C-alpha positions in Angstrom: 20.3 -13.3 9.9 16.8 -11.9 9.4 15.7 -12.3 5.7 12.6 -11.2 3.9 11.0 -11.6 0.4 10.8 -8.6 -1.8 9.2 -8.5 -5.3 10.1 -5.0 -6.4 12.0 -1.8 -5.6 10.9 1.3 -7.3 13.0 4.4 -7.2 11.9 8.0 -7.6 8.4 7.2 -6.4 6.3 10.4 -5.8 2.9 9.0 -4.8 3.9 7.0 -1.8 4.5 9.6 0.9 6.2 13.0 0.9 9.1 13.9 -1.4 11.0 11.5 -3.7 10.9 8.1 -2.3 12.2 4.6 -2.7 9.3 2.2 -2.6 10.0 -1.4 -1.4 7.3 -4.0 -2.1 7.3 -7.0 0.3 5.6 -10.2 -0.8 2.5 -11.7 0.8 -0.9 -10.3 1.7 -3.7 -11.7 4.0 -6.4 -9.8 2.0 -7.8 -10.7 -1.4 -9.2 -7.3 -2.6 -11.0 -7.7 -5.8 -9.3 -4.6 -7.2 -5.7 -5.5 -6.2 -3.2 -3.8 -8.5 -0.2 -5.9 -7.3 -1.5 -9.5 -7.6 2.2 -10.7 -7.9 2.5 -9.7 -4.2 -0.3 -11.8 -2.9 1.6 -15.0 -2.2 4.4 -14.7 0.4 6.6 -17.3 -1.3 8.8 -16.8 -4.3 6.9 -17.8 -7.5 7.8 -18.6 -11.0 6.2 -17.1 -14.1 7.1 -16.5 -17.7 7.3 -13.3 -19.9 7.4 -12.9 -23.6 10.8 -11.8 -25.0 11.4 -11.2 -28.7 14.8 -12.0 -30.3 15.2 -11.3 -34.0 11.4 -11.0 -34.3 10.8 -14.4 -32.7 8.8 -14.5 -29.4 10.1 -16.7 -26.6 8.6 -17.5 -23.2 11.3 -16.6 -20.7 10.9 -18.0 -17.1 11.6 -15.6 -14.2 11.1 -15.5 -10.4 8.6 -13.2 -8.8 10.4 -12.2 -5.6 13.7 -12.8 -4.0 15.2 -13.2 -0.6 17.3 -10.4 0.9 18.7 -9.8 4.3 17.7 -6.7 6.4 21.2 -5.5 6.2 21.5 -5.7 2.5 18.1 -4.1 1.9 19.0 -1.2 4.1 22.3 -0.7 2.2 20.3 -0.7 -1.1 17.9 1.9 0.1 20.6 4.2 1.5 22.1 4.5 -2.0 19.2 6.8 -2.8 19.7 9.0 0.3 20.8 12.1 -1.6 17.5 12.2 -3.6 15.5 11.7 -0.4 17.3 14.4 1.6 17.0 17.0 -1.3 13.3 16.4 -1.7 12.2 15.7 1.8 11.5 12.1 0.9 12.5 8.8 2.2 11.5 5.1 1.9 8.1 3.5 1.8 7.4 -0.1 2.5 4.4 -1.5 0.6 3.3 -4.8 -0.8 1.4 -7.0 -0.6 1.0 -6.3 3.1 4.4 -5.4 4.6 3.2 -6.3 8.2 3.0 -9.9 7.1 6.8 -9.8 7.4 6.7 -7.6 10.4 9.9 -9.0 12.1 11.9 -8.4 9.0 10.3 -5.1 8.4 11.2 -4.0 11.9 14.9 -4.9 11.4 15.1 -2.8 8.2 13.2 0.1 9.8 15.5 0.2 12.8 18.6 0.4 10.5 17.2 3.2 8.4 15.8 5.1 11.5 19.3 5.2 12.9 20.6 6.7 9.7 17.9 9.5 9.9 15.9 8.4 6.9 12.2 9.2 6.8 10.3 5.9 6.8 6.7 5.2 5.8 4.7 1.9 6.0 1.8 1.5 3.6 -0.5 -1.0 5.3 -4.0 -2.4 5.3 -3.8 -2.4 9.1 -4.7 -6.1 9.2 -2.2 -7.3 11.8 -2.0 -7.8 15.5 -1.7 -4.5 17.4 1.5 -5.7 18.9 3.1 -6.0 15.4 2.2 -2.4 14.6 3.3 -1.2 18.0 6.7 -2.8 17.6 7.5 -0.6 14.5 6.0 2.7 15.7 9.4 3.9 17.2 11.0 3.5 13.7 8.2 4.7 11.5 7.8 8.3 10.5 4.4 7.9 8.8 1.8 5.3 8.3 0.0 5.2 4.9 -3.2 3.5 6.0 -5.7 2.0 3.6 -9.3 2.6 4.6 -11.7 0.8 2.2 -15.1 0.9 3.8 -16.7 0.9 7.2 -19.4 -1.8 6.7 -17.9 -5.1 7.9 -20.0 -7.4 5.8 -19.3 -5.5 2.7 -15.6 -5.3 3.5 -15.5 -9.1 4.0 -17.3 -9.7 0.7 -14.9 -7.6 -1.4 -11.6 -8.3 0.4 -12.2 -11.8 2.0 -11.6 -10.5 5.6 -13.3 -8.5 8.3 -12.3 -4.9 8.9 -12.7 -5.1 12.7 -8.9 -5.3 13.5 -8.2 -2.7 10.8 -10.5 -0.1 12.3 -9.4 -1.0 15.9 -5.7 -0.5 15.0 -6.5 2.8 13.3 -8.3 4.0 16.4 -5.3 3.0 18.5 -2.9 4.9 16.3 -5.2 7.9 16.7 -5.2 7.6 20.4 -1.4 7.8 20.4 -1.4 10.6 17.8 0.8 8.6 15.5 0.9 10.4 12.1 -1.3 8.7 9.5 -2.1 9.4 5.9 -5.4 7.8 4.9 -5.6 6.2 1.5 -9.0 5.3 0.1 -9.1 3.2 -3.1 -12.4 4.3 -4.8 -13.8 1.2 -6.5 -16.9 0.9 -8.7 -19.6 -1.5 -7.2 -17.8 -1.2 -3.8 -17.4 2.2 -2.3 -18.0 4.6 -5.2 -21.2 5.9 -3.8 -22.4 8.6 -1.4 -23.4 6.2 1.4 -19.9 4.6 1.6 -18.0 7.8 1.3 -20.2 9.5 4.0 -19.5 6.6 6.3 -15.7 6.8 5.7 -15.8 10.6 6.2 -17.6 10.3 9.5 -15.1 7.7 10.7 -12.2 9.9 9.7 -13.8 12.8 11.5 -13.5 10.8 14.8 -9.7 10.4 14.4 -7.1 12.8 15.8 -4.0 11.9 13.8 -4.9 12.2 10.1 -2.5 14.4 8.2 -4.3 14.0 4.9 -6.5 11.8 2.8 -5.7 10.4 -0.7 -8.6 9.4 -2.9 -7.3 6.8 -5.3 -9.4 6.2 -8.4 -9.8 2.6 -9.6 -7.7 1.7 -12.7 -7.3 -1.4 -14.9 -3.5 -1.1 -15.4 -2.9 -4.4 -13.6 -5.0 -6.5 -16.0 -1.9 -7.7 -17.9 -0.5 -8.9 -14.6 -3.6 -11.0 -13.9 -3.4 -12.5 -17.4 0.3 -13.3 -17.0 -0.2 -15.0 -13.6 -3.3 -16.9 -14.8 -5.5 -15.2 -12.1 -9.1 -14.1 -12.8 -9.9 -10.5 -12.2 -13.4 -10.0 -10.7 -13.5 -6.4 -11.8 -12.3 -7.1 -15.4 -15.3 -5.5 -17.0 -15.2 -2.3 -14.9 -13.8 0.8 -16.4 -11.1 3.0 -14.8 -12.3 6.0 -12.9 -10.9 9.4 -13.8 -9.8 12.1 -11.4 -12.8 14.2 -12.3 -15.1 11.3 -11.3 -14.0 11.9 -7.7 -14.3 15.7 -7.7 -17.6 15.7 -5.7 -16.0 13.6 -2.9 -12.9 15.8 -3.0 -15.1 18.8 -2.4 -17.0 17.1 0.3 -13.9 16.2 2.2 -12.5 19.7 1.8 -15.7 21.2 3.2 -15.3 19.0 6.3 -11.9 20.5 6.9 -10.0 17.4 5.7 -6.8 17.9 3.7 -7.4 15.8 0.6 -5.9 15.0 -2.8 -6.9 12.8 -5.7 -4.5 10.2 -6.9 -2.0 10.4 -4.0 
């Protein structure tokens, strides 16, 4: 029986694709983005951590597991419980992470089961996987939410730990097949929050044939407590969160180029 490792399921998600969605977060990621807001999803294995719990005014450190194993069949059953909200809102399920393609065989099994039930499926991916892996889930995936961080390979490697060669190639192949894609751009200080990087990204998007819309995602520091709890250093600790209005000029620039765009997803 195919099993995977999940670290969270969030219901009534509204920023992970169309309508009201159930967002499933699979553990493990091959990237090490300096701004990662889900550091608990980096390691593929189940991890142990502690959280502070107060009882009668006394704080205790309570151990807990980050992640758990689940079969494809059981996960599909759990997702189907939310079907009524999905259907009424035009929503569905979104698989995120981590990087869900790191568990592509498990992901494919779950997608197949949900596809047969007529549920809209989205996969939120960095695109860093073998093309064969992406190709195997295309028949069961309604929409790809595809992260596009920057075009310059050296800079991408410096801030994420990996090359973006495969990422861009896979996005081009999805374009050639006219597979629906929603581009998500995390806008990060010291990385791509500048005209040069945004112009490069916009030019690349202009060469694609399958982009339904672009989401500009402003950097935030909400995950700092997670880093502290996990004992992981945050390279962007001193950077301030960006506000929606900070991205207004880029929003206008994308609109003027005929791109359907939003700020914040």
